N, C-alpha and C positions, 0 to 999 in steps of 0.2 A: 440479750443484746440491748445495748444502751442506745437510745435515740434522744438527742438533745432537744431542748425546748425550741430552739431556733429552727431546727429541722422540722419539727412538728408544725410550727407556724408557717414555714415555707410550703409544706405539703398542703396545709389548709388553704393557703392562698391559691396554689395551683389548682386544687380541686374546685375551689370556688369559681375560678376562671373558666374551667371546663364546664361546670354546671350552668354557668351564666352565658355560655357561648350563644352567639346569635341564633334566635329561634328559627329564623328562616333556614339557616344552614342545617340545623337539627332536623327540620321538617324534610329538607331535601335528602338528607342522609337516610331517613326512614323510608321515603318513597323509593330511593335508589335500591335499598335492600329488598323491598317488596318486589320490585321489578326483577331483581336478580333471581329471587326465588321462583318467579314465574318463568323466566327465560332460560335459566340454567346455563347461561353462557357468561364468559368473562367480558363480552363486548360492552354490556351495560355498565359494569363496574369500572371499566377502564375509560369510558367516554366522559370527557370533562363537560360539566354543565355550565354553559355561559349564555343561555337563551332567555330573553325577556319577551315582553309583548312588542311585536314589531309594528303593528298597525291597529288603529281603533276607529271604527266607523261610528260617527255620532251625527246628530242633526235634530230634526223635528219630525213628528209623525207625518207620514205621507209626503216625505221629501226625497224619496228614492233610496233610502238607506238599505232596504231589502234588495233592490236592483243592483246597487253598488256591491253589496255582499255577494250576489250571484256573479257579477263581473270578476271580482277578485278570486272567488272560490273556483272559478273555471280554469284558473292557472295552476299548473302543477308546482309552481314556485311559491304559492300562497295557500294558507290553510286557515279556515275559520274554526275557532275553538268554542265549544259550547259547554254548558254546565252538565248536561245530561249526555250519556253515551248512547242513548237510544237512537235508532235510525231516523225516527220522525223528528228528532231534534237537531238534524244535520245543520240547518241554517236557522238557528234561533238566537234570540237576544241573550246577552250575558250581562245581567244586571249587576252592578257593583254598589251595594247598599251599605257595605261595612268591610272591616278587615277580614272577616271570614270568607267573603267573596273573593278578596284579593288572594288569600291563601289557596282557595280552590282553583283560581285562575292559574297561578303559577304551578300548582300541582299538575293541572291538565297540560300545560305547556311542556313541563319537564318530562312527563310521561310520554308525550308525543315525540319530543326531541330525542330522548334517550333510546327509544325503540325505532327510530328512523335510520335509513341507510347512511352510513358515513359519507359526508360530502354532498349529500342530496337533501339536507334538511331544508324545509320550506320556511318562509316567514310566517309567523303565527299572529293572528289577529282576532278581534271580536267586534260584534256590532251591538251597540246600545244607544239608541237615540236620546234617551233620558239623561245622558251624561251632560248634555248642554242645554236641553230644552226646558230648563226651569223646574227641576225637581229637588233642588237644594243639595244634591250630592255631586254635581258635575265637577266643581273645583276640588272637592275631596277626592273623587275618583282619580283625577289627574295627579294630585299630590300623593296619593297612595302609590301610583305607578312610579312616580319620581323617586319615592323612598325605597321601594322594594324591587324595582327593576335591577338586574345585574349591571354593574358599572359599565358605562359605555353604551348602553342601550338607547337608541334614539327612536322612540315610538312615533310613527307617522299618524297624524290625526286627519281624518277625512270628514268634513263637515258639510252636510247637505242642506240646501235651502230651496225655496220654490216661490214662484210669483204668489204674493199674498192672497189675491182673489182666488186663484186656482187652488191654493192650499186650503182655503176656507171651504170651497165647494167640495173638494175631495174628502176632507175630514168630516164635514157635515154629513155627506152621503154615506160615508163609511160607518159613522156612529148610528145613523138612522137605520141602516140595514141590519143592525145588530141589537137595537134597543126599542124598535117600534116607532110610533108617531113622534117626530121631533117637534120642538118648539119653533115658532116663527124665527127665521134667521135674524130679523131685526132685533130680537130680544137678546141676541148673543154678542152685541156690540159692547166692547169694553170688558170689565170685570173678569179677572183671571179665572179660568176653568168654570164657566157658568154651567155648562151642560156636558158632562163627561169629557171635560177638557177642551170643548169646542167653544171658542170665543175669539174675538179679534185681537185681544191682548196676547193671546198665546203665540201669535206669529210675529211678535216684535223681535226680529232676529238680533237686533242690536243688544238686547238683554243678554243673550247667550254669549255673543262675541265679546262683550265687555267683561264677562266673567273669566275669560282667558287671561286677563291681566297683562296683555302685551301692548295695550294701546293707552295713550295718555288720556286720563279722565279728568273732567272738571270736578270741582268739589261737590257740585250739586248732583252729578252722576253718582259719585261714590256714596253720598248720603242717601240717594234714592235706592241704590242697591242694598245698602245696609238696612233700609226700612222694609225690605221684603224678605220674609223668612225662607222663601224658596230659592233665594239667590246667594251668591258669594263671589269672591274673586280669588283666583289661584295665587297663593302666597309667592311673591317674587316673580310672577309671570310664568306662563307655560314655557317649558324648556324645549318643547318639541316642534318639529316642522308641521305646518298646517296646510291642507289643500281644501279650499272652499269650492264647492261645485253646485250647480243648479240641477234640480231634478229634470228639467227640460233637456239638459244636455245628454242624458242617458237614452232618451228616445228620439233624438234629433234625426229628422229625415234628410237633412242636408248632409250628404256624404263627406264633402270637403270639411265642413265645420265639425262634424262628428269625428272624422278621422284625426283632426287636430286635437280634439279633446282626448281621444284615446292615446294619442302620442304623448300628451302632457301627463296623462294618468300613468302610463307605462314608465315615464321618466321619474315621476314622483315615487312610484312603488319600487323602482330599481329592479325591474324584472328583465331577464335576459331575452325572453321571448315576448315581444310587445303585443299588446292588444291591437287589433286592426279591424277595419270595417268589413273586410272580406271574411274574417273569422269572428264575427260578432256573436254576442250572447243573447239569446231570446229572453225577454223579461216580461213575465205576465203582469199586466195591470200597471205598467210603468207610467202610462198616461191617464190613469183613472184618478 
């Protein structure tokens, strides 16, 4: 049988295109096949995967990110994704330090999505305070999501903050309880991460907020950010909606004010069954 040179070239081009197919799609296909082998049903194979990261809880240590995670995880419409499948990792942080973490994240989401009941898929989210609190990978983690989220995904960012003095007291006591005798608090003024990350510079919320890239910055601010290795700015600005909240709002004793906060949280998260004061979620240590 005769095959012309032009035909061989065409076959080579087509083969190259297949081999160079988007690595994310290849990874999804491999996971889908593995799930099919486990389930032995056609449901997984026929279900179309279009799910990205729906929400991302970030903030600073001791700003209620764990309490916020408990709030959201209490809803059947929302699900926290973790790196480990162990039971004790149910509500743990999902650090994004590189592309391998992003791959794992979307593997976890896809596995949950493809094996969930049709029409009852929850929104999927993670918690990682370090994404914005000055570890140098906050902007990168958001850019990773923008790049690898399925088209049309609008990740909701929830960013926690707290009164600076209360934050310092809480973080100082937290570290002291785990590391022994702490240094005098006066010695922790200034200087980023003086003692296990405890210092007054750590709670400069404007640092993290500026990194989102959605606010006009003066040239001196841009130069200041560039001069710090642990900081950066999201290229082109964060494309996602952001909810800023205060840790104090999670444990507010004023029912009217707390109810208003839960109403706004429910609207932001787009849940059908809203969070209410009468069906509140207990949070251990929210005011510590």
